Backbone as numpy.savetxt, mean C-alpha at the origin, in Angstrom:
# Nx Ny Nz CAx CAy CAz Cx Cy Cz
-11.43 -4.49 22.88 -11.28 -3.64 21.71 -10.47 -4.42 20.64
-9.40 -5.11 21.02 -8.48 -5.94 20.23 -9.30 -7.09 19.67
-10.20 -7.72 20.39 -11.02 -8.69 19.92 -11.99 -8.28 18.83
-12.51 -7.13 18.90 -13.54 -6.58 17.89 -12.69 -6.34 16.64
-11.55 -5.68 16.73 -10.68 -5.43 15.65 -10.25 -6.62 14.82
-9.92 -7.85 15.57 -9.46 -8.95 14.91 -10.60 -9.66 14.38
-11.80 -9.63 14.98 -13.06 -10.15 14.45 -13.38 -9.61 13.02
-13.43 -8.14 13.03 -13.57 -7.47 11.76 -12.62 -7.79 10.73
-11.39 -7.92 11.05 -10.22 -8.03 10.16 -10.31 -9.55 9.60
-10.70 -10.53 10.44 -10.85 -11.88 9.90 -12.10 -11.90 8.94
-13.21 -11.25 9.14 -14.33 -11.33 8.35 -14.04 -10.64 7.00
-13.21 -9.53 7.03 -12.81 -8.85 5.73 -11.88 -9.69 4.98
-10.87 -10.33 5.72 -9.99 -11.12 5.09 -10.60 -12.34 4.41
-11.53 -12.97 4.99 -12.30 -14.01 4.38 -13.01 -13.65 3.19
-13.52 -12.42 3.08 -14.20 -11.91 1.90 -13.21 -11.84 0.69
-11.92 -11.51 1.09 -10.99 -11.51 0.00 -10.62 -12.89 -0.54
-10.70 -13.82 0.29 -10.31 -15.27 0.06 -11.52 -15.97 -0.56
-12.81 -15.58 -0.38 -13.97 -16.25 -0.82 -14.54 -15.73 -2.05
-14.03 -14.53 -2.56 -14.60 -13.99 -3.81 -13.30 -13.87 -4.70
-13.76 -13.85 -5.99 -12.71 -13.82 -7.10 -11.81 -12.51 -6.95
-12.40 -11.45 -6.53 -11.71 -10.20 -6.57 -10.40 -10.34 -6.07
-10.20 -10.85 -4.87 -8.87 -10.93 -4.21 -7.95 -11.79 -5.04
-8.35 -12.80 -5.61 -7.38 -13.65 -6.46 -7.05 -13.10 -7.72
-8.04 -12.24 -8.38 -7.77 -11.50 -9.55 -6.73 -10.42 -9.25
-6.91 -9.62 -8.21 -5.85 -8.56 -7.98 -4.48 -9.17 -7.71
-4.62 -10.17 -6.85 -3.26 -10.98 -6.56 -2.55 -11.45 -7.92
-3.40 -12.06 -8.78 -2.81 -12.51 -10.04 -2.31 -11.44 -10.82
-2.96 -10.41 -11.05 -2.52 -9.25 -11.90 -1.25 -8.69 -11.27
-1.31 -8.46 -9.97 -0.04 -7.98 -9.31 1.19 -8.91 -9.50
0.97 -10.12 -9.24 2.23 -11.04 -9.39 2.67 -11.17 -10.93
1.67 -11.11 -11.87 2.01 -11.19 -13.35 2.81 -10.04 -13.75
2.20 -8.82 -13.34 2.84 -7.60 -13.68 4.41 -7.49 -13.13
4.42 -7.84 -11.83 5.82 -7.97 -11.21 6.75 -8.97 -11.96
6.17 -9.98 -12.27 6.99 -10.93 -13.02 7.41 -10.48 -14.50
6.55 -9.97 -15.12 6.73 -9.43 -16.56 7.87 -8.27 -16.32
7.59 -7.29 -15.44 8.64 -6.17 -15.31 9.81 -6.57 -14.92
9.97 -7.65 -13.94 11.28 -8.10 -13.56 11.93 -8.69 -14.75
11.32 -9.53 -15.56 11.96 -10.24 -16.68 12.27 -9.33 -17.87
11.45 -8.32 -18.08 11.76 -7.31 -19.10 12.84 -6.30 -18.95
12.88 -5.87 -17.60 13.83 -4.76 -17.24 14.95 -5.11 -16.34
14.54 -5.70 -15.14 15.56 -6.10 -14.17 16.51 -7.09 -14.63
15.99 -8.10 -15.44 16.88 -9.21 -16.02 17.31 -8.88 -17.40
17.28 -7.68 -17.78 17.58 -7.25 -19.25 19.01 -7.81 -19.66
19.15 -7.93 -20.95 20.51 -8.43 -21.39 21.67 -7.69 -21.01
22.84 -8.38 -20.89 24.11 -7.72 -20.43 24.53 -8.10 -19.12
25.78 -7.92 -18.79 26.28 -8.30 -17.35 25.94 -7.05 -16.50
25.34 -7.36 -15.43 24.98 -6.41 -14.34 25.29 -6.88 -12.93
25.53 -5.97 -12.06 25.70 -6.32 -10.77 24.46 -6.81 -10.13
24.56 -7.85 -9.21 23.33 -8.37 -8.70 22.47 -7.50 -7.73
23.27 -6.50 -7.17 22.70 -5.38 -6.38 21.82 -4.41 -7.27
22.18 -4.19 -8.56 21.59 -3.42 -9.45 20.24 -4.04 -9.94
20.31 -5.46 -10.19 19.12 -6.21 -10.54 18.13 -6.18 -9.39
18.47 -6.32 -8.14 17.61 -6.32 -6.99 17.05 -4.95 -6.87
17.78 -3.91 -7.01 17.35 -2.48 -6.88 16.19 -2.23 -7.93
16.32 -2.70 -9.17 15.37 -2.50 -10.12 14.12 -3.31 -9.87
14.29 -4.42 -9.30 13.17 -5.29 -8.89 12.27 -4.56 -7.90
12.95 -3.98 -6.80 12.06 -3.18 -5.86 11.51 -1.99 -6.44
12.16 -1.38 -7.52 11.66 -0.13 -8.08 10.33 -0.52 -8.75
10.31 -1.61 -9.60 9.06 -1.90 -10.30 8.03 -2.47 -9.30
8.53 -3.17 -8.26 7.53 -3.82 -7.33 6.85 -2.81 -6.46
7.50 -1.66 -6.28 6.87 -0.61 -5.44 5.49 -0.14 -6.25
5.63 -0.05 -7.65 4.52 0.41 -8.36 3.43 -0.62 -8.32
3.75 -1.95 -8.46 2.59 -2.92 -8.40 2.01 -3.00 -7.06
2.96 -2.84 -6.07 2.48 -2.76 -4.65 1.35 -1.71 -4.36
1.64 -0.46 -4.82 0.76 0.63 -4.57 -0.63 0.40 -5.49
-0.38 -0.15 -6.67 -1.72 -0.32 -7.54 -2.44 -1.33 -6.86
-1.98 -2.33 -6.32 -2.66 -3.39 -5.75 -3.36 -2.89 -4.45
-2.56 -2.03 -3.67 -3.15 -1.46 -2.46 -4.26 -0.61 -2.69
-4.32 0.14 -3.87 -5.48 0.93 -4.22 -6.61 -0.03 -4.64
-6.41 -0.92 -5.31 -7.50 -1.89 -5.82 -8.11 -2.65 -4.53
-7.19 -3.08 -3.59 -7.66 -3.87 -2.49 -8.56 -3.02 -1.53
-8.25 -1.64 -1.30 -8.71 -0.96 -0.38 -9.97 -0.14 -0.83
-10.24 -0.15 -2.14 -11.41 0.63 -2.58 -12.76 0.07 -2.21
-12.86 -1.28 -1.93 -14.06 -1.83 -1.45 -14.44 -1.69 0.03
-13.51 -1.33 0.91 -13.53 -1.54 2.28 -14.70 -0.88 2.98
-15.05 0.35 2.56 -16.26 1.12 2.99 -17.21 1.37 1.82
-16.67 1.60 0.71 -17.46 1.95 -0.60 -18.44 0.98 -0.86
-17.98 -0.35 -0.81 -18.92 -1.48 -1.01 -20.04 -1.51 -0.11
-19.73 -1.21 1.21 -20.93 -1.17 2.29 -21.88 -0.08 1.93
-21.39 1.17 1.49 -22.31 2.28 1.18 -23.11 1.95 -0.16
-22.40 1.10 -1.04 -23.10 0.95 -2.33 -24.14 -0.12 -2.18
-23.90 -1.10 -1.33 -24.93 -2.18 -1.11 -25.96 -1.90 -0.14
-25.63 -0.86 0.78 -26.55 -0.52 1.88 -26.39 -1.26 3.16
-25.29 -2.00 3.14 -24.99 -2.83 4.46 -24.21 -1.96 5.51
-24.03 -0.66 5.27 -23.38 0.02 6.22 -24.24 0.25 7.52
-25.56 -0.09 7.27 -26.46 -0.05 8.45 -26.01 -0.95 9.61
-25.42 -2.14 9.08 -24.92 -3.28 10.11 -23.94 -2.56 10.89
-22.90 -1.90 10.19 -21.85 -1.31 10.92 -22.30 -0.23 11.86
-23.22 0.56 11.56 -23.66 1.62 12.43 -24.44 1.04 13.67
-25.04 0.01 13.52 -25.75 -0.54 14.69 -24.95 -1.52 15.47
-23.79 -2.05 14.99 -22.92 -2.99 15.62 -22.30 -2.40 16.84
-22.16 -3.18 17.99 -21.56 -2.60 19.17 -20.10 -2.48 19.09
-19.57 -1.76 18.08 -18.14 -1.55 17.79 -17.84 -0.02 17.52
-16.77 0.43 17.88 -16.50 1.92 17.61 -16.03 2.15 16.11
-16.02 3.25 15.81 -15.64 3.66 14.25 -14.11 3.25 14.17
-13.42 3.53 15.16 -11.91 3.28 15.13 -11.59 1.75 14.94
-12.49 0.89 15.62 -12.30 -0.46 15.48 -12.68 -0.93 14.18
-13.77 -0.41 13.60 -14.04 -0.84 12.22 -12.95 -0.54 11.12
-12.50 0.72 11.28 -11.42 1.26 10.34 -10.19 0.23 10.41
-9.79 0.09 11.74 -8.53 -0.60 11.93 -8.66 -2.08 11.43
-9.88 -2.66 11.82 -10.10 -4.00 11.35 -10.18 -4.21 9.85
-10.73 -3.26 9.15 -10.88 -3.31 7.61 -9.42 -3.02 7.08
-8.79 -2.11 7.69 -7.42 -1.81 7.15 -6.43 -2.99 7.44
-6.39 -3.71 8.56 -5.59 -4.79 8.76 -5.76 -5.94 7.84
-7.10 -6.18 7.57 -7.46 -7.20 6.57 -6.81 -6.95 5.12
-7.02 -5.66 4.80 -6.46 -5.38 3.35 -4.87 -5.35 3.37
-4.25 -4.90 4.41 -2.99 -4.82 4.49 -2.28 -6.21 4.54
-2.95 -7.24 5.39 -2.42 -8.54 5.56 -2.59 -9.14 4.24
-3.48 -9.01 3.31 -3.63 -9.70 2.19 -2.69 -9.19 1.13
-2.38 -7.75 1.18 -1.45 -7.23 0.29 -0.05 -7.74 0.83
0.23 -7.68 2.06 1.52 -8.26 2.54 1.73 -9.61 2.15
0.79 -10.49 2.17 1.01 -11.87 1.79 1.28 -12.00 0.24
0.57 -11.24 -0.44 0.87 -11.24 -1.98 2.19 -10.73 -2.31
2.60 -9.65 -1.58 3.97 -9.20 -1.73 5.04 -10.12 -1.53
4.91 -10.80 -0.49 5.90 -11.78 -0.05 5.99 -12.97 -1.16
4.93 -13.18 -1.89 4.80 -14.22 -2.85 5.90 -13.94 -4.05
6.25 -12.62 -3.98 7.02 -12.31 -5.16 8.58 -12.68 -4.73
8.83 -13.13 -3.62 10.28 -13.36 -3.12 11.02 -14.48 -4.01
10.28 -15.38 -4.69 11.15 -16.23 -5.67 11.77 -15.53 -6.69
11.30 -14.42 -7.18 11.82 -13.50 -8.29 13.19 -13.10 -7.94
13.31 -12.30 -6.84 14.76 -11.93 -6.52 15.67 -12.99 -6.30
15.15 -14.05 -5.69 16.02 -15.32 -5.29 16.52 -15.85 -6.55
16.05 -15.71 -7.83 16.49 -16.30 -9.09 17.86 -15.72 -9.29
18.05 -14.50 -8.88 19.42 -13.83 -9.12 20.57 -14.69 -8.59
20.28 -15.53 -7.49 21.28 -16.27 -6.84 21.86 -17.38 -7.86
21.16 -17.65 -8.89 21.60 -18.73 -9.76 22.90 -18.21 -10.44
23.00 -17.07 -10.85 24.27 -16.62 -11.40 25.03 -15.47 -10.77
24.49 -15.20 -9.60 25.08 -14.05 -8.63 24.84 -14.22 -7.24
25.26 -13.15 -6.71 25.15 -13.18 -5.04 24.29 -12.15 -4.66
23.47 -12.22 -3.69 22.51 -11.07 -3.19 22.76 -11.10 -1.66
22.47 -9.94 -1.17 22.62 -9.67 0.26 21.24 -9.90 0.94
21.24 -10.70 1.99 20.10 -10.86 2.64 19.55 -9.65 3.42
20.47 -8.74 3.72 20.12 -7.37 4.14 19.40 -6.63 3.14
19.97 -6.73 1.94 19.40 -5.84 0.90 17.98 -6.33 0.60
17.66 -7.64 0.56 16.27 -8.16 0.39 15.45 -7.77 1.55
15.84 -7.89 2.81 15.13 -7.56 3.97 14.68 -6.07 3.84
15.68 -5.22 3.62 15.36 -3.75 3.58 14.30 -3.36 2.44
14.61 -4.08 1.34 13.66 -3.88 0.19 12.23 -4.30 0.59
11.99 -5.32 1.19 10.71 -5.87 1.47 10.12 -5.12 2.43
10.93 -4.64 3.52 10.43 -3.76 4.44 9.80 -2.57 3.89
10.59 -2.02 2.87 10.12 -0.72 2.10 8.83 -0.98 1.42
8.71 -2.18 0.85 7.51 -2.56 0.08 6.33 -2.63 1.04
6.52 -3.21 2.12 5.44 -3.40 3.21 5.05 -1.97 3.72
5.96 -1.05 3.86 5.69 0.27 4.37 4.97 1.04 3.40
5.40 1.09 2.21 4.75 1.81 1.20 3.35 1.20 0.90
3.24 -0.08 0.91 1.77 -0.82 0.82 1.02 -0.33 2.08
1.58 -0.35 3.24 0.75 0.07 4.37 0.18 1.54 4.17
1.07 2.48 3.67 0.65 3.85 3.60 -0.46 3.90 2.45
-0.29 3.12 1.41 -1.24 3.15 0.26 -2.61 2.65 0.84
-2.60 1.54 1.59 -3.80 0.92 2.04 -4.51 1.88 2.99
-3.90 2.60 3.77 -4.40 3.58 4.77 -5.06 4.69 3.96
-4.43 5.13 2.92 -4.89 6.19 1.93 -6.17 5.76 1.30
-6.12 4.47 0.81 -7.31 3.87 0.24 -8.47 3.70 1.13
-8.17 3.36 2.46 -9.18 3.13 3.48 -9.98 4.56 3.69
-9.13 5.59 3.73 -9.77 6.98 3.76 -10.56 7.40 2.56
-10.02 7.01 1.34 -10.71 7.26 0.13 -12.09 6.40 -0.03
-11.96 5.23 0.48 -13.27 4.32 0.44 -14.24 4.91 1.51
-13.89 5.44 2.56 -14.74 5.98 3.60 -15.43 7.25 3.06
-14.74 7.88 2.02 -15.35 9.18 1.55 -16.44 8.86 0.41
-16.23 7.71 -0.32 -16.90 7.41 -1.65 -18.23 6.62 -1.33
-19.22 6.78 -2.32 -20.34 5.97 -2.27 -20.33 4.67 -3.23
-19.23 4.55 -3.96 -19.12 3.51 -4.76 -17.57 3.10 -5.02
-17.26 1.93 -5.50 -15.80 1.44 -5.39 -15.03 2.25 -6.57
-15.64 2.62 -7.60 -14.96 3.29 -8.76 -14.45 4.76 -8.27
-15.50 5.38 -7.56 -15.02 6.68 -7.05 -13.96 6.64 -5.94
-14.08 5.62 -5.15 -12.98 5.43 -4.09 -11.75 5.12 -4.71
-11.51 4.22 -5.82 -10.35 4.15 -6.42 -9.82 5.34 -7.16
-10.60 6.18 -7.64 -10.13 7.27 -8.39 -9.64 8.22 -7.26
-10.38 8.53 -6.10 -10.01 9.29 -5.10 -8.71 8.96 -4.55
-8.66 7.68 -4.15 -7.27 7.09 -3.71 -6.05 7.29 -4.63
-6.38 7.04 -5.84 -5.25 7.18 -6.86 -4.89 8.52 -6.97
-5.82 9.48 -6.88 -5.49 11.00 -6.98 -4.51 11.45 -5.76
-4.84 10.97 -4.61 -4.14 11.30 -3.50 -2.71 10.67 -3.58
-2.70 9.38 -3.95 -1.37 8.74 -3.94 -0.41 9.41 -5.01
-1.15 9.82 -6.21 -0.35 10.43 -7.32 0.24 11.73 -6.78
-0.61 12.53 -6.10 -0.15 13.81 -5.49 1.07 13.62 -4.64
0.98 12.62 -3.75 2.14 12.34 -2.79 3.45 11.91 -3.70
3.03 11.15 -4.66 4.34 10.75 -5.50 4.92 11.87 -6.27
4.15 12.86 -6.60 4.66 13.98 -7.42 5.20 15.22 -6.56
5.03 14.96 -5.37 5.55 16.05 -4.32 7.03 16.42 -4.57
7.82 15.42 -4.99 9.29 15.73 -5.21 9.31 16.78 -6.43
8.44 16.42 -7.43 8.59 17.38 -8.60 8.19 18.75 -8.24
7.07 18.88 -7.34 6.66 20.10 -6.96 7.74 20.73 -6.06
8.44 20.08 -5.44 9.44 20.67 -4.59 10.51 21.32 -5.39
10.76 20.85 -6.68 11.75 21.44 -7.45 11.32 22.68 -7.96
10.21 23.12 -7.97 9.76 24.32 -8.76 9.16 25.26 -7.66
9.34 24.96 -6.36 8.97 25.86 -5.32 10.19 26.33 -4.55
10.03 27.30 -3.75 11.04 27.88 -2.86 10.92 27.30 -1.41
12.05 27.26 -0.63 11.90 26.98 0.76 11.04 28.07 1.54
10.32 27.65 2.61 10.39 26.32 3.16 9.31 25.45 2.58
8.59 25.88 1.57 7.53 24.98 0.97 8.17 23.80 0.25
9.21 24.01 -0.51 9.98 22.87 -1.16 10.47 21.92 -0.18
10.83 22.21 1.07 11.37 21.33 2.01 10.15 20.39 2.46
9.07 21.09 2.81 7.83 20.36 3.14 7.34 19.37 2.06
7.37 19.83 0.81 6.91 18.96 -0.31 7.90 17.81 -0.48
9.12 18.09 -0.30 10.06 16.99 -0.57 10.03 15.87 0.62
9.62 16.37 1.70 9.54 15.44 2.80 8.30 14.61 2.63
7.23 15.11 1.93 5.93 14.43 1.76 6.07 13.45 0.69
7.05 13.37 -0.14 7.14 12.55 -1.22 7.10 11.09 -0.84
5.94 10.52 -1.37 5.73 9.00 -1.06 6.78 8.00 -1.43
7.50 8.37 -2.58 8.44 7.47 -3.18 9.83 8.09 -3.16
10.15 9.18 -4.03 11.50 9.57 -4.12 12.33 9.89 -2.92
11.80 10.49 -1.88 12.46 10.73 -0.74 12.71 9.63 0.18
11.57 8.75 0.33 11.65 7.75 1.41 11.69 6.23 0.93
11.44 6.01 -0.31 11.42 4.61 -0.71 12.78 4.25 -1.31
13.52 5.17 -2.02 14.76 4.83 -2.72 15.83 4.28 -1.74
15.90 4.72 -0.57 16.87 4.11 0.37 16.56 2.58 0.56
15.32 2.25 0.90 15.10 0.86 0.93 15.32 -0.01 -0.34
15.19 0.65 -1.52 15.40 0.08 -2.76 16.91 -0.35 -2.94
17.77 0.57 -2.26 19.18 0.37 -2.34 19.64 -0.45 -1.28
18.75 -0.94 -0.37 19.17 -1.77 0.73 19.57 -1.08 2.01
19.18 0.16 2.06 19.50 1.14 3.24 18.38 1.48 4.00
18.22 1.26 5.33 17.10 1.52 6.24 17.41 2.78 7.06
16.55 3.81 7.04 16.75 5.01 7.68 15.51 5.03 8.73
15.68 5.34 9.96 14.57 5.49 10.96 13.56 6.55 10.36
14.07 7.67 9.92 13.12 8.75 9.49 12.24 8.21 8.33
12.62 7.30 7.51 11.78 6.81 6.37 10.60 5.90 7.06
11.05 5.00 8.01 9.99 4.27 8.66 9.07 5.10 9.26
9.43 6.08 10.12 8.53 7.02 10.74 7.64 7.78 9.83
8.18 8.16 8.64 7.34 8.77 7.63 6.16 7.82 7.18
6.46 6.67 6.84 5.38 5.80 6.38 4.37 5.45 7.49
4.90 5.25 8.66 4.12 4.92 9.76 3.07 6.16 10.05
3.77 7.43 9.94 2.98 8.63 10.13 1.87 8.79 9.18
2.21 8.50 7.75 1.17 8.65 6.83 0.04 7.55 7.09
0.46 6.36 7.45 -0.56 5.35 7.80 -1.42 5.79 8.86
-0.87 6.30 9.91 -1.73 6.83 11.10 -2.60 7.84 10.73
-2.05 8.91 10.00 -2.83 10.03 9.58 -3.99 9.72 8.81
-3.94 8.79 7.86 -5.07 8.56 6.90 -6.01 7.56 7.60
-5.65 6.89 8.46 -6.48 6.00 9.26 -7.34 6.85 10.29
-6.64 7.90 10.77 -7.35 8.78 11.68 -8.44 9.64 10.75
-8.02 9.95 9.65 -8.98 10.77 8.71 -10.09 9.74 8.32
-9.78 8.43 8.05 -10.87 7.64 7.77 -11.79 7.40 8.99
-11.38 7.35 10.05 -12.17 7.27 11.27 -13.03 8.43 11.43
-12.52 9.54 11.09 -13.43 10.83 11.29 -14.47 10.82 10.03
-14.12 10.27 8.96 -15.01 10.26 7.93 -16.22 9.28 8.20
-15.80 8.03 8.65 -16.77 7.13 9.04 -17.78 7.80 10.06
-17.19 8.38 11.17 -17.97 8.94 12.21 -18.94 9.97 11.63
-18.42 10.88 10.75 -19.28 11.84 10.01 -20.39 11.18 9.36
-20.30 10.17 8.75 -21.35 9.42 7.97 -22.39 8.87 8.90
-21.82 8.37 10.02 -22.77 7.84 11.08 -23.76 8.75 11.54
-23.33 10.09 11.72 -24.25 10.99 12.21 -24.81 11.94 11.10
-24.58 11.56 9.81 -25.21 12.38 8.82 -26.69 12.05 8.51
């Protein structure tokens, strides 16, 4: 099983590296992160290094999620759009192996691009001091929120027949989870408590942004990843027998 997953992941990862799309998405993500970091995190005036790093992770979370949506939209939708899903249906691999392989490839590419932003916060060391723990916590948060976004995108791609619809469906689900904190403020318990806990950013990413790691936040992002990969597997299985 592991061999099949790795084979699929390697094939998908090579597709990112052999086509312009992967490089275009990476370039856009890095350029956006750099511009936002320069325009806002490094804005004029004396500031604490910790505040600059916090703002860097604030903006980077947005570019990471956008990149996750763009990278994952093609995973299954492209197969359905071009008709090559027949190869997946006849291959001697399970639906779960296909989903995991494609997810791992997209997440690995996103993780690599995310780590390429590391020189940006390190620039703060020129005129200030930064905590290695703060950086580690922030990047852990970026990888976790990226993992959750790619998993959501895998599910969205498994539902759609083309990449545009997949991107729209994924963006809608991500935006809903982002706005759960706002919905929690206008509802009463216990619904407000549930919505607050579902918040993709406000409830669970802010601690990472500040350099604090809570087990509950790690569990949340891993749970979201698992749930949407499970839903993606069910969606692919339903298409196989449709």
